[in-house]
Residue, then its C-alpha position, 0 to 999 in steps of 0.5 A: m704550508a697548510r696543514t690537513l686535519p687528521p682523518f678522525i676529525r674530518i670524519l667527525l665533521f662530516g658525520i655532523l654536517c649529515a646530521y644537521s642536513i637530516h634535521v633541516r630536511a625534517q623540519v622543512t617536509a613534516p609540515s606538508i605530511l601534516v597538511d595532507d593528514e588534515y585535510d584527509l581528515y576533514r574530508k572524511r568526516a565530511d563524506d560521512s555526514f553527507c551520507e548520513g543525511n546530515y548537512a549541516q555537519a557536512l558543510r562545516q567540514y567541507h568548509n574546513c578542507l577549503g581552510v587547509p593550506g594548499f587546498e583553498t581551490d579544492l575542487y571536490a570540497k567546492q563541488q560537495i558544498i554545492k550538493s550539500t546545500t542542495c541537498s539541505n534545501l530538499r530535505k526541508q521542502v520535504e519535512a514541509a510537505l510532510k508537516h502539512g499532509k502533502r505525502t505525494e509532494a513530499i515522495g517526489l521531493f525525496d526522489k529528488l533527493l535520493k539522485y543526489n545522495p542515494d544514502d540519506i539515511h535521515t530523510r529515508d527513515q522520516v519518509v519510511d515512518d510517515l508511509d508505514t504510520l498511514g498505513n497502520g491507520l488505514s489498516s485499523d479503518k479496515k481500508y485494507v486496499d489503501a493500506r496495502l499501497a502505503y506499505e508497498k511505497a514504504i517498502k520501496y525506500a526501506t532497507g535491512q529489518r525496517r524492509d523486513g518488518l514492512l514485508t510482514e506487514l504487508t502480508n498481514v494486511n492482504t491476509l485481513r483483506s482476503t478474510s474481509l472479501r470472503l466474510k462479505l461473500q458469504m454474507a451476500t450469498g446468504v442474504i440471496a439465499v434467504g431472500t429468494t427463498v422468502y420471496a419464492l414463498v410469498l409468490r406461492n402463497d399468493y397464488l394459493t390464497k387466490r386460487n382459493a378464493l376463486d374455488q369458493i366463489s365458483n363452488g358457492a355460486e354455480n347454478a344448479a339447473l345450469p352447471g358451469t354457470i352464474d346467473n347473478a351479475d355481482i357474484y359473477s362480477k367477483y368470480k371475473e375479478a377472482y379468476i383474472a387475479t389468479q391467473s395473473a399469480e399463476k403467470k408468476k410461476g416461472w419466477y417461483i420456480a426461478s427464485v427457488g433456483v437462485a436460493a439453491i445456488a447461493a446456498l450451494a455458493e456459501v457452503y462452497l465459501l466456508r469450505n474453500p476459502p480464497k487464497r491470498t494473493n498480492k494482486k487485486l482480488t476477483w471473484k469471477p466465478s461466483s459473480q458470474s454465477l450469480g449473475l446468470a442467476v439473476s439475469y435469468t430470475f428478472 
């Protein structure tokens, strides 16, 4: 008759079997946990590189994802490899366009790139740097309208502190443009004031000169016997020429009065501009009041 093991022995054997089973199960399940961690690590590195615009590194890490056992056909990694390749090609085209000065083409390609990767920091910085440099050069050349357009395009793509700096540059170039326009207007009104004044003096002096010449001929040529008549043919011919010249100069009296009016308006406009500088605006500056005033005066004169 078979003898049964004592209870103590049975409990001891049962404990040994349980410990062995747990050990085997741990060996079987541990590799699958390590596999998941490895994939997640590669994927995170790849996604971070993609957002930064480091497409070469992103491609390497996505390929590493496919190399993890059990993830050889991972759909996400395959899709990201295609996207990273497309973005890398677009990046190269953007850089080539910028290198050859084809700025409009580069911006168009960059807009396409942003549709695939809105967070591309590297390419974004390249485009912003190029537009900022362009704006600075145009501003130095006093081409303020073109400089403003360059800064506005750069602001469209810039972020954070870089965007704030570009907004400051835009404000500065608008101020410079406003000042330049005001100085040009002041110079224009000054030129008009001086020019019309000189012209008025010329007209007045011409009239007085011709009138004096006529009076001299008239006073020295009158017939004493018949006052108001000239009996010498040569003197009469000179008198007639002087009379016609005087009449012609007198007809320009209206021009003289109008020129004086223009000079006065221009002087007042210049004083107004000095005391009331135009306000800066982001829109295209126009000076309708001044232009209309001068336009009316000039059209009246001529």
